[in-house]
N, C-alpha and C positions, 0 to 999 in steps of 0.2 A: 521553551522554544517562546515565542511572539504568542502574550496571549490574544490573540484576534483569533489564529487558528490554532487554536484550542486552550481546555479549558478542563479542569480536567475536577469543578467541580461539578458541573455540567448534573440538572438529572431530566435534563429536555423530552426524555424519552420514560414514563414513565415503568413500564412491561422492562426495558432495557436494565434500569436502576433499583429494584426490585429482585427482578435474576444477578445483581452482580452482590449488593446484598446478603440473601442468600449463600451465591459462593460464596461470598466474605465469610461467614458464619461456616460454610462445609469447609473451606478449606482455610485457614487466618492467614496463611503463609503468601500464598496468593497476592499480587498486587490489584484486584478485581476492582480497579478505576480505571475510569478515559485510560487510553494509555495513547499518550505519544507523541509525533511526532520523531523520527532519527535519521540522524546524520548532519552533513555539511546545512547548515544555515544557507550561503546564498550558492550552490547546490546548484546546474542546470543542468538536474537529471531526477529528474523524483515520482519517484512510484508508489504507484495509491493501488494498496491489496480492499479484498472487503474487508474484514472485519480480524480483531483479535480474536484467536482459537484460544480455547477455555485450556487447554494447556501447558502453550504457547507461549505468546502475546499477554494474555491476560494472567496466566502465573509470573511473568521474568516483567513487564514492566514495558520491555519495549518492540517492538514489530518483527515480526517472525523468526520470531528465537525462543528456543525451545521446543519448537517443536516440527514434523517431519515440512511443513510448506517450506520452510524458511533453507530445509539443503541444501536443493539446488538453483536459490533465490540469491546465498552467496557466496557459492562457488562462484556461478556468473556473475557476480560482483565483481572478487578477488584474484580471476580468469582478466577483467577489461580492467581491470588498476582501478577500480572504484573503493577497496576495503584493505582493511588489511592485512586480513585474515581472512579462511576460506570457509570458516562455522561462527554460528553464533549460539551458543550455548546460556548464556546468565548475564546482566544486567554487565554487569562487572569484569567483564570478562577480557578488558584491555583492543576489542575490538570497535574497531571507526572509522567511519568513512569520507570517500576522496570529490566532493564537486557531488554529488550523492544525496541523497531526505529520502528515507523509505514511512510510507502514512498511510490508511488508510478511509474506504469511503465513509466507515460507521467507526467509531470512535471508541465501543466495546462490545462486549463480549450480549451476543447474541445469541438467546436460546436454540440449540441445535445447529450452533452458525445458521441459523436461516431469516438473517433479517426482515422484519416490516419492512412497505415502502412506501409508505411516509416517517419511518423511524431512514431510513436510505434520506429523504425528504429531505426530516429537521437536524442531518446533522449534511448536505449540501453548502449548508451555510461557514460552512468551516474549512469545509475543502475547495471551495471558495474564495476567502480569503485564503488561506495558503497561496495557489496558481496564480493569484495579484502579486505577490512579493516576486515568484521566477524574470528572473534577469530575461531580456531576448533573446530566444534564438535558444531557449531552452527543450525536452523532450520530456513530456511525460508519458509515462509505462504505465498500462491498466493492466492487470491478472484478471481477467475474465471478466465475461462483457459485463457481469453489474457493478462492475468499478468503470469498463469505460462507460456505462452511460450516465453514472455519478460525474466525469471530467465531462463529460458532455451540457450534463445540467448545470453543473457548475461556472456550466462561458454565457450560461442562457441558450445555448442550441438545443432542437428536438435531438430528444434519443435520433435518430432516424436522418442523422445529419453527417452521422458518419459510423454505416452497418460496424455488424464485431465484427472482425475473421484474426485468425493466428497471423501474425507478422504481417501489420497490414500496419500503414501511420496515417496520418490524416493533420493538415496543419490548418492553424487557426491563421482568425486575419491579422491578427499579432507577433505571427514571428513564427509561436511554434509551435513544437510537431506534439501530437498520439501516435501515440505506437501499443498495440495490443496483444495483447499473448492469450494462452490457454493459462490460467491458474497455476498452480505449483505443488497442487495439490495431492494428497496420497495415491485419492481416487485415482485423476489427471495423471498420474506417473505410475500406478502400478499397471492405468489398462492399456499402458502407454501411447495414453491421448498427448501430451508429451513426454520427452523424449529429452535425452540432453543436447541433440543435434540441432531439436529444433528453436531449441532456448540460445544454444548458443548463434542462431543465426538472429534471433534478435534481439538478437547482445551486435551484433553488426552490425544492424540496420540502424537503433541508434548513438552507434562510431558513428554511420556513413553521417547521422544528418547531423551527431557535433560537430561534426568535424567539416561542416561546411562551411561556417561561419567567422 
């Protein structure tokens, strides 16, 4: 991926860098480094998650791969024609994305899956650079309120510019759109805060926005 919006050697957040070193020592086969965006570099759909999961992206080196949070996401991507496979199990499983790319607001695994606000802000420069690579009339899907706020910050907007709500969308001055959804986390799905039909509706909104141009 382009150096402007990803740096695998980044250690700007001391707490995260130290935590990754500890994780790598305990799990030598894990990626345990910043996780690169994955997918089509010319995509009109950019999906923004929160951060890599311990036994998912942090282990495999690919966003939402190998953990529960990726199950519903990759099924939806396949159903709506953005992926050649409905499951993402490993970095080398042959899956590829079409007109879609996945990234995270924070590129490194945080302790307890909870990045600090200063870590989100530090990593926001990478997200801002990635957003600038998007073509006109692109759609950004934010999974969860933190990703939603991170996208707004990356556009130099106040987080109050667009309130987070499931299956809501907000249009930027550059003609790109932000669609927001509850995160595809195990907790949200098991508690039915997010169901398959609710997530399907989000992708219907995305399809509508992409078809307008």
